[in-house]
C-alpha positions, 0 to 999 in steps of 0.5 A: 500500500505504501509502495502504491502511494509513493508511485502516486506521489511521483506521478503527481509531481511529474504533472505539476512539473509541466507547469514550470518553466523547466519544461520550456524549450529554447528557440533561437533560430528558424532556418527551416520550416518549423512548427511549434506545438503545445507540448505542456500545460504551462510555458512551452517555449522560451526565447533567450536570444534574438530569434531570426526567422528566415523560413516558415514558422508555424505556431499552433493553438495553445502555445505559450512563449516567454521572452527574456528581457532584451530579446525579440523576434525578427521575421526576415524577407525569406521567412514568415510567421503563421500563428494559428491560435483558436478561440478556445486556445490562444497563443501567448507571448509575454515577458519572462520577467514581469519587471522587464520588457522584451523587444517585440516582433519585427516583420519585414517579410512580404509573405503570408504572415498572420496572427490569429487569436494571439496575445502579446504583452510585456514588449516595448523595450525600445519605448517611444517611436517603437512598438510591440509589433513592427511591420517594416519595409515591404512587410505584411501582417494580418491580425484576427481576434488578437490582443496587443496590450500593456507594452509600456511607453511603446505603441501596440503597432508600428507600420512603416512606409509601404508596409501593410497591416490588416486587423479584424476584431482586435484589441490594442490597450495599455500601450502609449499609442495603439498605432503609429505609422509612417505617412504612406503606411497601409492600415485597415481595420474592422471592429477593433477596440483601441482604448485604454492607451496613454493616447488613443490616437494614431501617431504619424511620424518619420523614423528620423523625426523629419517633416512629413513630405506628401510626395505622391497622392495621399488620402487621410482616412477617417478611422475613428481615432484622431491623428497625431502628427509629430512634425509638419505635413508638407505639400509638394506637387501632389494632392492630399485629401482629408476624409470627413470626420477626421481629426488632425492634431499637431505637435507644438510648432508644426502644421501644414504648409506648401513647399512648391513655388508654382503649382497649378493643380489641387494640393489640399482638399478638406472634405468635411461634411455637415455633421462630420467636419474635419478638425485641426488643432494641437496635440497639447493644451497649453497656451503656447503649446499650440500647432503652427496652422496652415500656410499655403503659398501655391496651388489650388485648395478647397476646404469645407466643413472644417473646424480650426482650433487656434494656432500659435503662429508667432504673431497676431496678424498671421492667421490659423489659415494663411494664404501667400503668393499665388495660392488659390482657395475656396474655403466655406462652411468652416469654423475658426476658434481663435481668441479675439486678438488673432486673425483667423484667415490672413491673406498676404498680397494681391495675387491670392485668389479666394472665394468672394464669400469667404467672409460670410460662409465661414464662422469666426468665433472672435468675429474678426473677418479675414485680414487683408495684408 
């Protein structure tokens, strides 16, 4: 009887052991097609150095992976990552040390990369201007029913120029921003929840902090979240259109400006609608922590149903919307919320062309009509 009891205790200890990290298998390099399976009730795998994925990596449902501080996953051009979690058994990535952070997942592969029912947390080691999941260069990624949460001062997702990211039924919370993206990144999402972040906005930036140059046609889509532009949006020779309902907030001292000297075509088209205006303002709320406004030097521009919060332009005669040189504008049904001493619209020079009803078809909070200078 005692012998049988001893065997029963050993079997029980063996089952308990499988919940410990001692059962986790180290994963370091993927140089051939590899499938990671759920082989234990606890942690299945540990990443204790940067994991290079240069071939197909498949992760089956229920797999739990811990990542040591400073380590991450790098999916290169010839590799791909396919995470096949299920509604009952998610795939989980988390930091080994609750107090530390790992480096996240970086994808530059244009192949079929997807995360289904995946949970990613505890990443964001690199902090601001980085993310828990980064899609770079020509990388592509689709996420379905996945969560990217609690990644500190990093964003949930980062999408660089020309990279593609599609999300459906996902949750991004507990990050600095849910998404940050370059100007020409490609983002689509449906039925996602982006809340509980430090800033529930889409951060638009260049990696080197330079101005955002619209060097080809650009459409700013209304995703339901405000945009935060970390630097100025420069209009060159291509059309930039802004969808109804969009909100654009700018870093202090930055705004929208044309840089081409002589353009005859349309550059800026603000397509607000009655009940769905386009809003412009500052990311910050301090008296002098204001955005720079919009300065147009050339080209044709159409602005309708827009709301402009006051910009700090450095002078009372320089308006939130300033028109120079040979610019041509049709501005109607818009609201300007400058304080009493500031111009709302400033028109510099006799060659600026503007709609004859610019004074009557817009609303000026301070009752100050456009300044002719």
